[in-house]
C-alpha positions in Angstrom: 4.1 4.0 -17.4 6.4 6.7 -18.2 10.1 6.5 -16.8 11.8 9.3 -15.0 10.0 12.7 -14.0 11.8 14.4 -16.9 10.2 12.1 -19.2 6.8 12.3 -17.5 6.9 16.0 -17.8 7.7 15.9 -21.5 4.9 13.5 -22.0 2.6 15.7 -20.2 3.5 18.7 -22.4 2.9 16.6 -25.5 -0.6 15.4 -24.1 -1.5 19.1 -23.3 -1.1 19.8 -27.0 -3.2 16.9 -28.2 -6.4 17.4 -26.6 -9.6 15.7 -27.5 -13.1 17.2 -27.8 -14.2 16.0 -24.2 -10.9 17.1 -22.6 -11.4 20.5 -24.3 -15.0 20.9 -23.2 -14.0 19.9 -19.6 -11.0 22.1 -19.5 -12.8 25.1 -21.0 -15.3 24.7 -17.9 -12.8 24.2 -15.2 -9.8 26.2 -16.0 -9.0 29.4 -14.2 -10.9 28.6 -11.1 -14.2 28.3 -13.1 -15.6 25.3 -11.3 -16.8 26.7 -7.9 -13.5 28.5 -7.5 -11.4 25.3 -7.3 -8.0 25.2 -9.1 -8.0 22.4 -11.7 -4.7 21.6 -13.6 -4.5 19.3 -16.6 -2.0 16.5 -17.8 -0.1 16.5 -14.4 2.6 14.1 -13.8 2.2 12.2 -10.6 5.0 9.5 -10.1 5.2 7.5 -13.2 1.7 8.4 -14.4 0.0 11.5 -16.1 -3.4 12.3 -14.8 -5.9 13.9 -17.1 -7.0 16.6 -14.4 -6.1 17.2 -10.8 -7.4 19.4 -8.1 -4.4 19.3 -5.8 -6.2 21.0 -2.9 -8.5 18.1 -2.7 -5.9 15.5 -3.8 -8.4 14.6 -6.5 -7.6 13.0 -9.9 -10.3 13.3 -12.6 -10.0 10.9 -15.5 -11.9 11.2 -18.7 -12.0 7.8 -20.2 -12.4 7.2 -24.0 -13.5 3.9 -25.7 -9.8 2.8 -25.6 -10.0 2.4 -21.9 -12.2 -0.7 -22.1 -9.0 -2.5 -23.1 -7.0 -0.9 -20.5 -8.6 -1.9 -17.3 -5.6 -3.7 -15.7 -3.5 -0.7 -16.4 -6.3 1.7 -15.1 -6.5 -0.4 -11.9 -2.8 -0.3 -11.3 -2.8 3.4 -11.8 -5.6 4.0 -9.5 -4.0 1.8 -6.8 -0.7 3.9 -7.1 -2.5 7.2 -6.9 -4.7 6.1 -4.0 -1.4 4.9 -2.1 -0.1 8.4 -2.6 -3.2 10.1 -1.1 -5.2 10.8 -4.1 -8.7 9.9 -4.8 -9.7 9.0 -8.4 -13.0 9.7 -10.2 -13.6 8.6 -13.8 -16.1 9.7 -16.4 -16.6 8.3 -19.8 -15.9 11.0 -22.6 -19.4 10.4 -24.0 -20.8 11.5 -20.7 -18.7 14.7 -20.7 -20.0 15.4 -24.3 -23.6 14.6 -23.6 -24.1 15.9 -20.0 -21.3 18.4 -19.1 -23.4 19.9 -16.4 -23.9 16.7 -14.7 -20.3 15.7 -14.9 -19.2 19.1 -13.5 -21.8 18.8 -10.7 -20.3 15.3 -9.8 -16.7 16.8 -9.8 -17.7 19.7 -7.8 -19.3 17.4 -5.2 -16.3 15.0 -5.2 -13.9 18.0 -4.6 -15.9 19.3 -1.7 -16.3 15.9 -0.2 -12.5 15.2 -0.4 -11.9 18.6 1.2 -14.1 17.7 4.2 -12.3 14.4 4.4 -8.8 16.0 4.4 -9.8 18.8 6.7 -9.1 17.1 10.1 -5.8 15.6 8.9 -4.6 19.1 7.7 -5.4 20.6 11.3 -3.0 18.6 13.0 
């Protein structure tokens, strides 16, 4: 976990400069409202964590997990629990899936965003 918000922001900036192949491909297909018009941001600080990608309108965090995540299951579970307690839903994709089937991943993300938007709609009308 990162410390104060300033530290998290500095870490997010650093991560934006060091982007892997799967993240680069995903970002190239989702930036600038390219995914069904939804705004996706990358390396977004949320509390003590930095989310890979976020659609704030849907309160959806999109995580691309490389091979190192196999050893980080406890950390990932705590992170997901924190994000869900703060209103976010989390979807995860192995980086190999992004590289092998970007269209399939994008379709799942689009469906997840649209599903979250439907879930959130009643509470936003109050």
